[in-house]
mmCIF file as Biopython writes it, N, C-alpha, C and O atoms, coordinates in Angstrom:
data_model
#
loop_
_atom_site.group_PDB
_atom_site.id
_atom_site.type_symbol
_atom_site.label_atom_id
_atom_site.label_alt_id
_atom_site.label_comp_id
_atom_site.label_asym_id
_atom_site.label_entity_id
_atom_site.label_seq_id
_atom_site.pdbx_PDB_ins_code
_atom_site.Cartn_x
_atom_site.Cartn_y
_atom_site.Cartn_z
_atom_site.occupancy
_atom_site.B_iso_or_equiv
_atom_site.auth_seq_id
_atom_site.auth_asym_id
_atom_site.pdbx_PDB_model_num
ATOM 1   N N  . MET A ? 1  ? 11.313  -4.250  1.172   1.0 0.0 1  A 1 
ATOM 2   C CA . MET A ? 1  ? 11.714  -3.742  -0.034  1.0 0.0 1  A 1 
ATOM 3   C C  . MET A ? 1  ? 9.963   -3.915  -0.394  1.0 0.0 1  A 1 
ATOM 4   O O  . MET A ? 1  ? 9.465   -5.034  -0.268  1.0 0.0 1  A 1 
ATOM 5   N N  . ILE A ? 2  ? 9.166   -2.830  -0.804  1.0 0.0 2  A 1 
ATOM 6   C CA . ILE A ? 2  ? 8.510   -2.919  -1.452  1.0 0.0 2  A 1 
ATOM 7   C C  . ILE A ? 2  ? 8.600   -1.820  -2.899  1.0 0.0 2  A 1 
ATOM 8   O O  . ILE A ? 2  ? 9.022   -0.674  -3.051  1.0 0.0 2  A 1 
ATOM 9   N N  . GLN A ? 3  ? 7.934   -2.893  -3.866  1.0 0.0 3  A 1 
ATOM 10  C CA . GLN A ? 3  ? 8.318   -2.589  -5.207  1.0 0.0 3  A 1 
ATOM 11  C C  . GLN A ? 3  ? 6.845   -2.745  -5.623  1.0 0.0 3  A 1 
ATOM 12  O O  . GLN A ? 3  ? 5.955   -3.073  -4.839  1.0 0.0 3  A 1 
ATOM 13  N N  . MET A ? 4  ? 6.641   -2.435  -7.143  1.0 0.0 4  A 1 
ATOM 14  C CA . MET A ? 4  ? 5.196   -2.225  -7.815  1.0 0.0 4  A 1 
ATOM 15  C C  . MET A ? 4  ? 4.939   -3.856  -7.589  1.0 0.0 4  A 1 
ATOM 16  O O  . MET A ? 4  ? 5.686   -4.822  -7.430  1.0 0.0 4  A 1 
ATOM 17  N N  . GLN A ? 5  ? 2.899   -3.582  -7.684  1.0 0.0 5  A 1 
ATOM 18  C CA . GLN A ? 5  ? 2.445   -5.365  -7.389  1.0 0.0 5  A 1 
ATOM 19  C C  . GLN A ? 5  ? 2.503   -5.682  -6.246  1.0 0.0 5  A 1 
ATOM 20  O O  . GLN A ? 5  ? 2.290   -6.869  -6.002  1.0 0.0 5  A 1 
ATOM 21  N N  . THR A ? 6  ? 2.784   -4.832  -5.204  1.0 0.0 6  A 1 
ATOM 22  C CA . THR A ? 6  ? 3.310   -6.268  -4.111  1.0 0.0 6  A 1 
ATOM 23  C C  . THR A ? 6  ? 2.057   -5.804  -3.008  1.0 0.0 6  A 1 
ATOM 24  O O  . THR A ? 6  ? 1.609   -4.659  -2.940  1.0 0.0 6  A 1 
ATOM 25  N N  . ASN A ? 7  ? 1.776   -6.525  -2.487  1.0 0.0 7  A 1 
ATOM 26  C CA . ASN A ? 7  ? 0.244   -6.587  -1.658  1.0 0.0 7  A 1 
ATOM 27  C C  . ASN A ? 7  ? 0.573   -6.543  0.088   1.0 0.0 7  A 1 
ATOM 28  O O  . ASN A ? 7  ? 1.250   -7.210  0.871   1.0 0.0 7  A 1 
ATOM 29  N N  . LEU A ? 8  ? -0.513  -5.109  0.183   1.0 0.0 8  A 1 
ATOM 30  C CA . LEU A ? 8  ? 0.639   -4.842  1.369   1.0 0.0 8  A 1 
ATOM 31  C C  . LEU A ? 8  ? -1.121  -5.006  3.092   1.0 0.0 8  A 1 
ATOM 32  O O  . LEU A ? 8  ? -2.345  -4.870  3.088   1.0 0.0 8  A 1 
ATOM 33  N N  . ASP A ? 9  ? -0.080  -5.334  4.119   1.0 0.0 9  A 1 
ATOM 34  C CA . ASP A ? 9  ? -1.828  -5.524  4.854   1.0 0.0 9  A 1 
ATOM 35  C C  . ASP A ? 9  ? -1.645  -3.777  5.239   1.0 0.0 9  A 1 
ATOM 36  O O  . ASP A ? 9  ? -0.507  -3.344  5.061   1.0 0.0 9  A 1 
ATOM 37  N N  . VAL A ? 10 ? -2.848  -2.635  5.821   1.0 0.0 10 A 1 
ATOM 38  C CA . VAL A ? 10 ? -3.018  -1.543  6.163   1.0 0.0 10 A 1 
ATOM 39  C C  . VAL A ? 10 ? -2.780  -1.249  7.753   1.0 0.0 10 A 1 
ATOM 40  O O  . VAL A ? 10 ? -3.123  -2.172  8.493   1.0 0.0 10 A 1 
ATOM 41  N N  . ALA A ? 11 ? -2.196  0.003   8.419   1.0 0.0 11 A 1 
ATOM 42  C CA . ALA A ? 11 ? -1.754  -0.720  10.047  1.0 0.0 11 A 1 
ATOM 43  C C  . ALA A ? 11 ? -2.310  1.024   9.990   1.0 0.0 11 A 1 
ATOM 44  O O  . ALA A ? 11 ? -1.598  1.912   10.459  1.0 0.0 11 A 1 
ATOM 45  N N  . ASP A ? 12 ? -3.462  1.273   9.445   1.0 0.0 12 A 1 
ATOM 46  C CA . ASP A ? 12 ? -4.102  2.659   10.166  1.0 0.0 12 A 1 
ATOM 47  C C  . ASP A ? 12 ? -5.530  2.398   10.421  1.0 0.0 12 A 1 
ATOM 48  O O  . ASP A ? 12 ? -5.878  1.246   10.163  1.0 0.0 12 A 1 
ATOM 49  N N  . ASN A ? 13 ? -6.654  3.381   10.972  1.0 0.0 13 A 1 
ATOM 50  C CA . ASN A ? 13 ? -7.834  3.364   10.870  1.0 0.0 13 A 1 
ATOM 51  C C  . ASN A ? 13 ? -8.365  4.030   9.334   1.0 0.0 13 A 1 
ATOM 52  O O  . ASN A ? 13 ? -9.375  4.732   9.303   1.0 0.0 13 A 1 
ATOM 53  N N  . SER A ? 14 ? -7.976  3.882   8.721   1.0 0.0 14 A 1 
ATOM 54  C CA . SER A ? 14 ? -8.794  4.491   7.588   1.0 0.0 14 A 1 
ATOM 55  C C  . SER A ? 14 ? -10.193 3.775   6.596   1.0 0.0 14 A 1 
ATOM 56  O O  . SER A ? 14 ? -10.944 4.245   5.741   1.0 0.0 14 A 1 
ATOM 57  N N  . GLY A ? 15 ? -10.058 2.564   7.177   1.0 0.0 15 A 1 
ATOM 58  C CA . GLY A ? 15 ? -10.746 1.338   6.280   1.0 0.0 15 A 1 
ATOM 59  C C  . GLY A ? 15 ? -10.434 0.434   5.314   1.0 0.0 15 A 1 
ATOM 60  O O  . GLY A ? 15 ? -11.155 -0.548  5.137   1.0 0.0 15 A 1 
ATOM 61  N N  . ALA A ? 16 ? -9.383  0.646   4.617   1.0 0.0 16 A 1 
ATOM 62  C CA . ALA A ? 16 ? -8.724  -0.314  3.474   1.0 0.0 16 A 1 
ATOM 63  C C  . ALA A ? 16 ? -7.997  -1.609  4.693   1.0 0.0 16 A 1 
ATOM 64  O O  . ALA A ? 16 ? -7.564  -1.384  5.823   1.0 0.0 16 A 1 
ATOM 65  N N  . ARG A ? 17 ? -8.086  -3.111  3.873   1.0 0.0 17 A 1 
ATOM 66  C CA . ARG A ? 17 ? -7.741  -3.529  4.935   1.0 0.0 17 A 1 
ATOM 67  C C  . ARG A ? 17 ? -6.596  -4.192  4.362   1.0 0.0 17 A 1 
ATOM 68  O O  . ARG A ? 17 ? -5.733  -4.620  5.129   1.0 0.0 17 A 1 
ATOM 69  N N  . ARG A ? 18 ? -6.430  -4.385  2.666   1.0 0.0 18 A 1 
ATOM 70  C CA . ARG A ? 18 ? -5.625  -4.537  2.278   1.0 0.0 18 A 1 
ATOM 71  C C  . ARG A ? 18 ? -5.096  -3.674  1.192   1.0 0.0 18 A 1 
ATOM 72  O O  . ARG A ? 18 ? -5.988  -2.886  0.880   1.0 0.0 18 A 1 
ATOM 73  N N  . VAL A ? 19 ? -4.054  -3.491  0.503   1.0 0.0 19 A 1 
ATOM 74  C CA . VAL A ? 19 ? -3.658  -2.379  -0.662  1.0 0.0 19 A 1 
ATOM 75  C C  . VAL A ? 19 ? -2.425  -3.128  -0.904  1.0 0.0 19 A 1 
ATOM 76  O O  . VAL A ? 19 ? -1.623  -3.817  -0.275  1.0 0.0 19 A 1 
ATOM 77  N N  . GLN A ? 20 ? -2.669  -2.594  -2.360  1.0 0.0 20 A 1 
ATOM 78  C CA . GLN A ? 20 ? -1.382  -2.908  -3.733  1.0 0.0 20 A 1 
ATOM 79  C C  . GLN A ? 20 ? -1.224  -1.516  -4.005  1.0 0.0 20 A 1 
ATOM 80  O O  . GLN A ? 20 ? -1.934  -0.511  -4.023  1.0 0.0 20 A 1 
ATOM 81  N N  . CYS A ? 21 ? 0.473   -1.957  -4.298  1.0 0.0 21 A 1 
ATOM 82  C CA . CYS A ? 21 ? 1.943   -1.106  -4.236  1.0 0.0 21 A 1 
ATOM 83  C C  . CYS A ? 21 ? 1.021   -0.810  -6.315  1.0 0.0 21 A 1 
ATOM 84  O O  . CYS A ? 21 ? 0.553   -1.778  -6.916  1.0 0.0 21 A 1 
ATOM 85  N N  . ILE A ? 22 ? 1.012   0.270   -6.772  1.0 0.0 22 A 1 
ATOM 86  C CA . ILE A ? 22 ? 1.045   0.891   -8.448  1.0 0.0 22 A 1 
ATOM 87  C C  . ILE A ? 22 ? 2.553   1.791   -8.713  1.0 0.0 22 A 1 
ATOM 88  O O  . ILE A ? 22 ? 3.226   2.009   -9.721  1.0 0.0 22 A 1 
ATOM 89  N N  . LYS A ? 23 ? 2.664   2.111   -7.500  1.0 0.0 23 A 1 
ATOM 90  C CA . LYS A ? 23 ? 3.674   2.951   -7.974  1.0 0.0 23 A 1 
ATOM 91  C C  . LYS A ? 23 ? 4.754   3.608   -6.386  1.0 0.0 23 A 1 
ATOM 92  O O  . LYS A ? 23 ? 4.403   3.909   -5.245  1.0 0.0 23 A 1 
ATOM 93  N N  . VAL A ? 24 ? 6.287   3.598   -7.160  1.0 0.0 24 A 1 
ATOM 94  C CA . VAL A ? 24 ? 6.887   4.320   -6.204  1.0 0.0 24 A 1 
ATOM 95  C C  . VAL A ? 24 ? 7.517   5.558   -6.653  1.0 0.0 24 A 1 
ATOM 96  O O  . VAL A ? 24 ? 8.124   5.602   -7.724  1.0 0.0 24 A 1 
ATOM 97  N N  . LEU A ? 25 ? 7.399   6.572   -5.875  1.0 0.0 25 A 1 
ATOM 98  C CA . LEU A ? 25 ? 7.148   7.952   -5.734  1.0 0.0 25 A 1 
ATOM 99  C C  . LEU A ? 25 ? 9.020   8.351   -5.031  1.0 0.0 25 A 1 
ATOM 100 O O  . LEU A ? 25 ? 9.743   7.941   -4.123  1.0 0.0 25 A 1 
ATOM 101 N N  . GLY A ? 26 ? 9.084   9.391   -6.166  1.0 0.0 26 A 1 
ATOM 102 C CA . GLY A ? 26 ? 10.250  9.442   -6.002  1.0 0.0 26 A 1 
ATOM 103 C C  . GLY A ? 26 ? 10.976  9.614   -6.628  1.0 0.0 26 A 1 
ATOM 104 O O  . GLY A ? 26 ? 12.020  10.041  -6.134  1.0 0.0 26 A 1 
ATOM 105 N N  . GLY A ? 27 ? 10.893  9.326   -8.651  1.0 0.0 27 A 1 
ATOM 106 C CA . GLY A ? 27 ? 11.991  9.677   -8.909  1.0 0.0 27 A 1 
ATOM 107 C C  . GLY A ? 27 ? 11.252  8.691   -10.304 1.0 0.0 27 A 1 
ATOM 108 O O  . GLY A ? 27 ? 10.295  7.925   -10.192 1.0 0.0 27 A 1 
ATOM 109 N N  . SER A ? 28 ? 11.884  8.940   -11.338 1.0 0.0 28 A 1 
ATOM 110 C CA . SER A ? 28 ? 11.359  8.003   -12.482 1.0 0.0 28 A 1 
ATOM 111 C C  . SER A ? 28 ? 11.920  6.831   -12.809 1.0 0.0 28 A 1 
ATOM 112 O O  . SER A ? 28 ? 11.730  6.054   -13.745 1.0 0.0 28 A 1 
ATOM 113 N N  . LYS A ? 29 ? 12.735  6.829   -11.768 1.0 0.0 29 A 1 
ATOM 114 C CA . LYS A ? 29 ? 13.957  4.983   -12.005 1.0 0.0 29 A 1 
ATOM 115 C C  . LYS A ? 29 ? 13.479  4.229   -10.919 1.0 0.0 29 A 1 
ATOM 116 O O  . LYS A ? 29 ? 13.629  3.014   -10.790 1.0 0.0 29 A 1 
ATOM 117 N N  . ARG A ? 30 ? 12.810  5.103   -10.021 1.0 0.0 30 A 1 
ATOM 118 C CA . ARG A ? 30 ? 13.072  4.552   -8.822  1.0 0.0 30 A 1 
ATOM 119 C C  . ARG A ? 30 ? 12.441  2.885   -8.494  1.0 0.0 30 A 1 
ATOM 120 O O  . ARG A ? 30 ? 11.354  2.860   -9.072  1.0 0.0 30 A 1 
ATOM 121 N N  . LYS A ? 31 ? 12.580  2.086   -8.099  1.0 0.0 31 A 1 
ATOM 122 C CA . LYS A ? 31 ? 11.977  0.505   -8.438  1.0 0.0 31 A 1 
ATOM 123 C C  . LYS A ? 31 ? 11.574  0.579   -6.671  1.0 0.0 31 A 1 
ATOM 124 O O  . LYS A ? 31 ? 10.350  0.677   -6.588  1.0 0.0 31 A 1 
ATOM 125 N N  . TYR A ? 32 ? 12.050  0.565   -5.651  1.0 0.0 32 A 1 
ATOM 126 C CA . TYR A ? 32 ? 11.764  0.372   -4.595  1.0 0.0 32 A 1 
ATOM 127 C C  . TYR A ? 32 ? 11.142  1.811   -3.580  1.0 0.0 32 A 1 
ATOM 128 O O  . TYR A ? 32 ? 11.042  2.992   -3.913  1.0 0.0 32 A 1 
ATOM 129 N N  . ALA A ? 33 ? 10.781  1.091   -2.175  1.0 0.0 33 A 1 
ATOM 130 C CA . ALA A ? 33 ? 10.521  1.856   -1.021  1.0 0.0 33 A 1 
ATOM 131 C C  . ALA A ? 33 ? 10.466  0.993   0.089   1.0 0.0 33 A 1 
ATOM 132 O O  . ALA A ? 33 ? 9.953   -0.118  0.218   1.0 0.0 33 A 1 
ATOM 133 N N  . SER A ? 34 ? 11.113  1.739   0.894   1.0 0.0 34 A 1 
ATOM 134 C CA . SER A ? 34 ? 11.452  1.562   2.382   1.0 0.0 34 A 1 
ATOM 135 C C  . SER A ? 34 ? 10.594  2.506   3.356   1.0 0.0 34 A 1 
ATOM 136 O O  . SER A ? 34 ? 9.738   3.353   3.102   1.0 0.0 34 A 1 
ATOM 137 N N  . VAL A ? 35 ? 11.332  1.886   4.993   1.0 0.0 35 A 1 
ATOM 138 C CA . VAL A ? 35 ? 9.999   2.610   5.638   1.0 0.0 35 A 1 
ATOM 139 C C  . VAL A ? 35 ? 10.082  4.071   5.462   1.0 0.0 35 A 1 
ATOM 140 O O  . VAL A ? 35 ? 11.260  4.418   5.384   1.0 0.0 35 A 1 
ATOM 141 N N  . GLY A ? 36 ? 9.029   5.307   5.348   1.0 0.0 36 A 1 
ATOM 142 C CA . GLY A ? 36 ? 9.266   6.277   5.032   1.0 0.0 36 A 1 
ATOM 143 C C  . GLY A ? 36 ? 9.056   6.865   4.025   1.0 0.0 36 A 1 
ATOM 144 O O  . GLY A ? 36 ? 9.055   8.096   4.000   1.0 0.0 36 A 1 
ATOM 145 N N  . ASP A ? 37 ? 8.804   6.041   2.845   1.0 0.0 37 A 1 
ATOM 146 C CA . ASP A ? 37 ? 8.809   6.820   1.630   1.0 0.0 37 A 1 
ATOM 147 C C  . ASP A ? 37 ? 7.045   6.653   1.135   1.0 0.0 37 A 1 
ATOM 148 O O  . ASP A ? 37 ? 6.129   5.964   1.582   1.0 0.0 37 A 1 
ATOM 149 N N  . VAL A ? 38 ? 7.116   7.417   0.271   1.0 0.0 38 A 1 
ATOM 150 C CA . VAL A ? 38 ? 5.569   7.439   0.113   1.0 0.0 38 A 1 
ATOM 151 C C  . VAL A ? 38 ? 5.593   6.567   -1.299  1.0 0.0 38 A 1 
ATOM 152 O O  . VAL A ? 38 ? 6.544   6.412   -2.065  1.0 0.0 38 A 1 
ATOM 153 N N  . ILE A ? 39 ? 4.093   5.990   -1.410  1.0 0.0 39 A 1 
ATOM 154 C CA . ILE A ? 39 ? 4.053   4.795   -2.342  1.0 0.0 39 A 1 
ATOM 155 C C  . ILE A ? 39 ? 2.426   5.294   -3.014  1.0 0.0 39 A 1 
ATOM 156 O O  . ILE A ? 39 ? 1.736   5.716   -2.086  1.0 0.0 39 A 1 
ATOM 157 N N  . VAL A ? 40 ? 1.942   5.325   -3.893  1.0 0.0 40 A 1 
ATOM 158 C CA . VAL A ? 40 ? 0.320   4.866   -4.617  1.0 0.0 40 A 1 
ATOM 159 C C  . VAL A ? 40 ? 0.223   3.720   -4.617  1.0 0.0 40 A 1 
ATOM 160 O O  . VAL A ? 40 ? 0.950   2.919   -5.203  1.0 0.0 40 A 1 
ATOM 161 N N  . VAL A ? 41 ? -0.863  3.469   -3.832  1.0 0.0 41 A 1 
ATOM 162 C CA . VAL A ? 41 ? -1.367  2.628   -4.035  1.0 0.0 41 A 1 
ATOM 163 C C  . VAL A ? 41 ? -3.272  1.997   -4.316  1.0 0.0 41 A 1 
ATOM 164 O O  . VAL A ? 41 ? -4.140  2.621   -4.926  1.0 0.0 41 A 1 
ATOM 165 N N  . SER A ? 42 ? -3.376  1.053   -3.850  1.0 0.0 42 A 1 
ATOM 166 C CA . SER A ? 42 ? -4.933  0.376   -4.572  1.0 0.0 42 A 1 
ATOM 167 C C  . SER A ? 42 ? -5.534  -0.057  -3.441  1.0 0.0 42 A 1 
ATOM 168 O O  . SER A ? 42 ? -4.842  -0.221  -2.436  1.0 0.0 42 A 1 
ATOM 169 N N  . VAL A ? 43 ? -6.715  -0.275  -3.422  1.0 0.0 43 A 1 
ATOM 170 C CA . VAL A ? 43 ? -7.399  -0.595  -2.726  1.0 0.0 43 A 1 
ATOM 171 C C  . VAL A ? 43 ? -7.641  -1.733  -2.824  1.0 0.0 43 A 1 
ATOM 172 O O  . VAL A ? 43 ? -7.981  -2.006  -3.976  1.0 0.0 43 A 1 
ATOM 173 N N  . LYS A ? 44 ? -7.632  -2.897  -1.903  1.0 0.0 44 A 1 
ATOM 174 C CA . LYS A ? 44 ? -7.755  -4.114  -2.619  1.0 0.0 44 A 1 
ATOM 175 C C  . LYS A ? 44 ? -9.495  -4.450  -1.552  1.0 0.0 44 A 1 
ATOM 176 O O  . LYS A ? 44 ? -10.607 -4.400  -2.078  1.0 0.0 44 A 1 
ATOM 177 N N  . GLU A ? 45 ? -9.326  -4.665  -0.530  1.0 0.0 45 A 1 
ATOM 178 C CA . GLU A ? 45 ? -10.005 -4.972  0.475   1.0 0.0 45 A 1 
ATOM 179 C C  . GLU A ? 45 ? -10.392 -3.711  1.659   1.0 0.0 45 A 1 
ATOM 180 O O  . GLU A ? 45 ? -9.465  -3.327  2.372   1.0 0.0 45 A 1 
ATOM 181 N N  . ALA A ? 46 ? -11.710 -3.118  1.832   1.0 0.0 46 A 1 
ATOM 182 C CA . ALA A ? 46 ? -12.109 -2.519  2.863   1.0 0.0 46 A 1 
ATOM 183 C C  . ALA A ? 46 ? -12.353 -3.163  3.606   1.0 0.0 46 A 1 
ATOM 184 O O  . ALA A ? 46 ? -11.972 -4.328  3.720   1.0 0.0 46 A 1 
ATOM 185 N N  . ILE A ? 47 ? -13.489 -2.198  4.731   1.0 0.0 47 A 1 
ATOM 186 C CA . ILE A ? 47 ? -13.969 -2.467  5.953   1.0 0.0 47 A 1 
ATOM 187 C C  . ILE A ? 47 ? -15.480 -1.948  5.394   1.0 0.0 47 A 1 
ATOM 188 O O  . ILE A ? 47 ? -15.287 -0.940  4.713   1.0 0.0 47 A 1 
ATOM 189 N N  . PRO A ? 48 ? -16.694 -2.238  5.440   1.0 0.0 48 A 1 
ATOM 190 C CA . PRO A ? 48 ? -17.960 -2.093  5.309   1.0 0.0 48 A 1 
ATOM 191 C C  . PRO A ? 48 ? -18.060 -0.490  5.945   1.0 0.0 48 A 1 
ATOM 192 O O  . PRO A ? 48 ? -17.527 -0.308  7.040   1.0 0.0 48 A 1 
ATOM 193 N N  . ARG A ? 49 ? -18.685 0.574   5.319   1.0 0.0 49 A 1 
ATOM 194 C CA . ARG A ? 49 ? -19.023 2.016   6.069   1.0 0.0 49 A 1 
ATOM 195 C C  . ARG A ? 49 ? -17.559 2.864   5.949   1.0 0.0 49 A 1 
ATOM 196 O O  . ARG A ? 49 ? -17.586 4.094   5.937   1.0 0.0 49 A 1 
ATOM 197 N N  . GLY A ? 50 ? -16.327 2.148   5.863   1.0 0.0 50 A 1 
ATOM 198 C CA . GLY A ? 50 ? -15.163 2.588   6.094   1.0 0.0 50 A 1 
ATOM 199 C C  . GLY A ? 50 ? -14.932 4.068   5.035   1.0 0.0 50 A 1 
ATOM 200 O O  . GLY A ? 50 ? -15.631 4.117   4.023   1.0 0.0 50 A 1 
ATOM 201 N N  . ARG A ? 51 ? -14.139 5.002   5.259   1.0 0.0 51 A 1 
ATOM 202 C CA . ARG A ? 51 ? -13.411 5.902   4.888   1.0 0.0 51 A 1 
ATOM 203 C C  . ARG A ? 51 ? -13.188 6.075   2.900   1.0 0.0 51 A 1 
ATOM 204 O O  . ARG A ? 51 ? -13.267 6.993   2.084   1.0 0.0 51 A 1 
ATOM 205 N N  . VAL A ? 52 ? -12.855 4.447   2.867   1.0 0.0 52 A 1 
ATOM 206 C CA . VAL A ? 52 ? -12.083 4.254   1.215   1.0 0.0 52 A 1 
ATOM 207 C C  . VAL A ? 52 ? -12.865 3.165   0.957   1.0 0.0 52 A 1 
ATOM 208 O O  . VAL A ? 52 ? -13.359 2.452   1.830   1.0 0.0 52 A 1 
ATOM 209 N N  . LYS A ? 53 ? -12.978 3.034   -0.104  1.0 0.0 53 A 1 
ATOM 210 C CA . LYS A ? 53 ? -13.718 1.725   -0.988  1.0 0.0 53 A 1 
ATOM 211 C C  . LYS A ? 53 ? -12.814 0.900   -2.033  1.0 0.0 53 A 1 
ATOM 212 O O  . LYS A ? 53 ? -11.763 1.155   -2.620  1.0 0.0 53 A 1 
ATOM 213 N N  . LYS A ? 54 ? -13.559 -0.041  -2.010  1.0 0.0 54 A 1 
ATOM 214 C CA . LYS A ? 54 ? -12.725 -0.867  -2.853  1.0 0.0 54 A 1 
ATOM 215 C C  . LYS A ? 54 ? -12.431 0.109   -4.365  1.0 0.0 54 A 1 
ATOM 216 O O  . LYS A ? 54 ? -13.079 1.019   -4.882  1.0 0.0 54 A 1 
ATOM 217 N N  . GLY A ? 55 ? -10.943 -0.689  -4.804  1.0 0.0 55 A 1 
ATOM 218 C CA . GLY A ? 55 ? -10.449 0.297   -6.153  1.0 0.0 55 A 1 
ATOM 219 C C  . GLY A ? 55 ? -9.998  1.732   -5.873  1.0 0.0 55 A 1 
ATOM 220 O O  . GLY A ? 55 ? -9.249  2.242   -6.706  1.0 0.0 55 A 1 
ATOM 221 N N  . ASP A ? 56 ? -10.469 2.660   -4.482  1.0 0.0 56 A 1 
ATOM 222 C CA . ASP A ? 56 ? -9.864  3.346   -4.477  1.0 0.0 56 A 1 
ATOM 223 C C  . ASP A ? 56 ? -8.403  4.326   -5.135  1.0 0.0 56 A 1 
ATOM 224 O O  . ASP A ? 56 ? -8.785  5.427   -4.738  1.0 0.0 56 A 1 
ATOM 225 N N  . VAL A ? 57 ? -7.281  4.570   -5.725  1.0 0.0 57 A 1 
ATOM 226 C CA . VAL A ? 57 ? -6.479  4.997   -5.408  1.0 0.0 57 A 1 
ATOM 227 C C  . VAL A ? 57 ? -5.539  5.894   -4.805  1.0 0.0 57 A 1 
ATOM 228 O O  . VAL A ? 57 ? -4.836  6.439   -5.656  1.0 0.0 57 A 1 
ATOM 229 N N  . ARG A ? 58 ? -5.287  6.231   -3.630  1.0 0.0 58 A 1 
ATOM 230 C CA . ARG A ? 58 ? -4.114  6.696   -2.579  1.0 0.0 58 A 1 
ATOM 231 C C  . ARG A ? 58 ? -2.915  6.513   -2.549  1.0 0.0 58 A 1 
ATOM 232 O O  . ARG A ? 58 ? -2.266  5.511   -2.851  1.0 0.0 58 A 1 
ATOM 233 N N  . LYS A ? 59 ? -2.410  8.088   -1.953  1.0 0.0 59 A 1 
ATOM 234 C CA . LYS A ? 59 ? -1.103  7.882   -1.678  1.0 0.0 59 A 1 
ATOM 235 C C  . LYS A ? 59 ? -0.502  7.264   -0.265  1.0 0.0 59 A 1 
ATOM 236 O O  . LYS A ? 59 ? -1.184  7.581   0.710   1.0 0.0 59 A 1 
ATOM 237 N N  . ALA A ? 60 ? 0.484   6.560   -0.020  1.0 0.0 60 A 1 
ATOM 238 C CA . ALA A ? 60 ? 0.112   6.040   1.065   1.0 0.0 60 A 1 
ATOM 239 C C  . ALA A ? 60 ? 2.108   5.959   1.789   1.0 0.0 60 A 1 
ATOM 240 O O  . ALA A ? 60 ? 3.150   5.709   1.183   1.0 0.0 60 A 1 
ATOM 241 N N  . ARG A ? 61 ? 1.892   6.249   3.039   1.0 0.0 61 A 1 
ATOM 242 C CA . ARG A ? 61 ? 3.634   6.003   3.383   1.0 0.0 61 A 1 
ATOM 243 C C  . ARG A ? 61 ? 3.577   4.133   3.930   1.0 0.0 61 A 1 
ATOM 244 O O  . ARG A ? 61 ? 2.726   3.273   4.160   1.0 0.0 61 A 1 
ATOM 245 N N  . CYS A ? 62 ? 5.017   4.276   3.927   1.0 0.0 62 A 1 
ATOM 246 C CA . CYS A ? 62 ? 5.135   3.129   4.125   1.0 0.0 62 A 1 
ATOM 247 C C  . CYS A ? 62 ? 5.936   2.975   5.665   1.0 0.0 62 A 1 
ATOM 248 O O  . CYS A ? 62 ? 7.166   2.926   5.683   1.0 0.0 62 A 1 
ATOM 249 N N  . CYS A ? 63 ? 5.179   2.909   6.875   1.0 0.0 63 A 1 
ATOM 250 C CA . CYS A ? 63 ? 5.331   3.096   8.328   1.0 0.0 63 A 1 
ATOM 251 C C  . CYS A ? 63 ? 5.999   1.465   8.902   1.0 0.0 63 A 1 
ATOM 252 O O  . CYS A ? 63 ? 6.352   1.411   10.080  1.0 0.0 63 A 1 
ATOM 253 N N  . SER A ? 64 ? 6.115   0.411   8.169   1.0 0.0 64 A 1 
ATOM 254 C CA . SER A ? 64 ? 7.191   -0.869  8.537   1.0 0.0 64 A 1 
ATOM 255 C C  . SER A ? 64 ? 7.030   -2.015  7.620   1.0 0.0 64 A 1 
ATOM 256 O O  . SER A ? 64 ? 5.903   -2.111  7.134   1.0 0.0 64 A 1 
ATOM 257 N N  . ASN A ? 65 ? 7.928   -2.940  7.257   1.0 0.0 65 A 1 
ATOM 258 C CA . ASN A ? 65 ? 8.316   -3.324  6.402   1.0 0.0 65 A 1 
ATOM 259 C C  . ASN A ? 65 ? 8.274   -4.645  6.524   1.0 0.0 65 A 1 
ATOM 260 O O  . ASN A ? 65 ? 8.051   -5.342  5.534   1.0 0.0 65 A 1 
ATOM 261 N N  . CYS A ? 66 ? 8.512   -5.259  7.928   1.0 0.0 66 A 1 
ATOM 262 C CA . CYS A ? 66 ? 9.317   -6.770  8.389   1.0 0.0 66 A 1 
ATOM 263 C C  . CYS A ? 66 ? 8.396   -7.661  8.563   1.0 0.0 66 A 1 
ATOM 264 O O  . CYS A ? 66 ? 8.994   -8.570  9.140   1.0 0.0 66 A 1 
ATOM 265 N N  . LYS A ? 67 ? 7.869   -7.816  8.497   1.0 0.0 67 A 1 
ATOM 266 C CA . LYS A ? 67 ? 6.199   -8.603  8.497   1.0 0.0 67 A 1 
ATOM 267 C C  . LYS A ? 67 ? 6.282   -9.148  7.092   1.0 0.0 67 A 1 
ATOM 268 O O  . LYS A ? 67 ? 6.538   -8.119  6.466   1.0 0.0 67 A 1 
ATOM 269 N N  . ARG A ? 68 ? 6.226   -10.125 6.204   1.0 0.0 68 A 1 
ATOM 270 C CA . ARG A ? 68 ? 6.212   -10.829 4.912   1.0 0.0 68 A 1 
ATOM 271 C C  . ARG A ? 68 ? 4.409   -11.813 4.963   1.0 0.0 68 A 1 
ATOM 272 O O  . ARG A ? 68 ? 3.760   -12.336 5.869   1.0 0.0 68 A 1 
ATOM 273 N N  . SER A ? 69 ? 4.280   -11.700 4.012   1.0 0.0 69 A 1 
ATOM 274 C CA . SER A ? 69 ? 2.697   -11.821 3.733   1.0 0.0 69 A 1 
ATOM 275 C C  . SER A ? 69 ? 2.814   -13.174 2.950   1.0 0.0 69 A 1 
ATOM 276 O O  . SER A ? 69 ? 3.525   -13.112 1.947   1.0 0.0 69 A 1 
ATOM 277 N N  . SER A ? 70 ? 2.141   -14.593 3.281   1.0 0.0 70 A 1 
ATOM 278 C CA . SER A ? 70 ? 2.288   -14.980 2.187   1.0 0.0 70 A 1 
ATOM 279 C C  . SER A ? 70 ? 1.311   -14.836 0.887   1.0 0.0 70 A 1 
ATOM 280 O O  . SER A ? 70 ? 0.596   -13.834 0.899   1.0 0.0 70 A 1 
ATOM 281 N N  . ALA A ? 71 ? 1.165   -15.909 -0.486  1.0 0.0 71 A 1 
ATOM 282 C CA . ALA A ? 71 ? 0.110   -14.969 -1.565  1.0 0.0 71 A 1 
ATOM 283 C C  . ALA A ? 71 ? -0.632  -16.161 -1.528  1.0 0.0 71 A 1 
ATOM 284 O O  . ALA A ? 71 ? -0.341  -17.348 -1.378  1.0 0.0 71 A 1 
ATOM 285 N N  . ARG A ? 72 ? -1.710  -15.500 -1.712  1.0 0.0 72 A 1 
ATOM 286 C CA . ARG A ? 72 ? -3.140  -15.808 -1.695  1.0 0.0 72 A 1 
ATOM 287 C C  . ARG A ? 72 ? -3.630  -16.102 -2.684  1.0 0.0 72 A 1 
ATOM 288 O O  . ARG A ? 72 ? -4.831  -16.371 -2.723  1.0 0.0 72 A 1 
#
């Protein structure tokens, strides 16, 4: 389950490496997102010359949530 303030690794070629969930879409009281849900994310790390930049706010779809990342 993904909730607000969760840091995520990106699995596409958009240019972002790590993002942070800032909102789970689909209702005013919705707290968690699972596979297939749409969330609003902020880019925290991006590759040079990518399509997205650090600080961009985008919509994203959760494609998998089986990997746990350690706090850094």
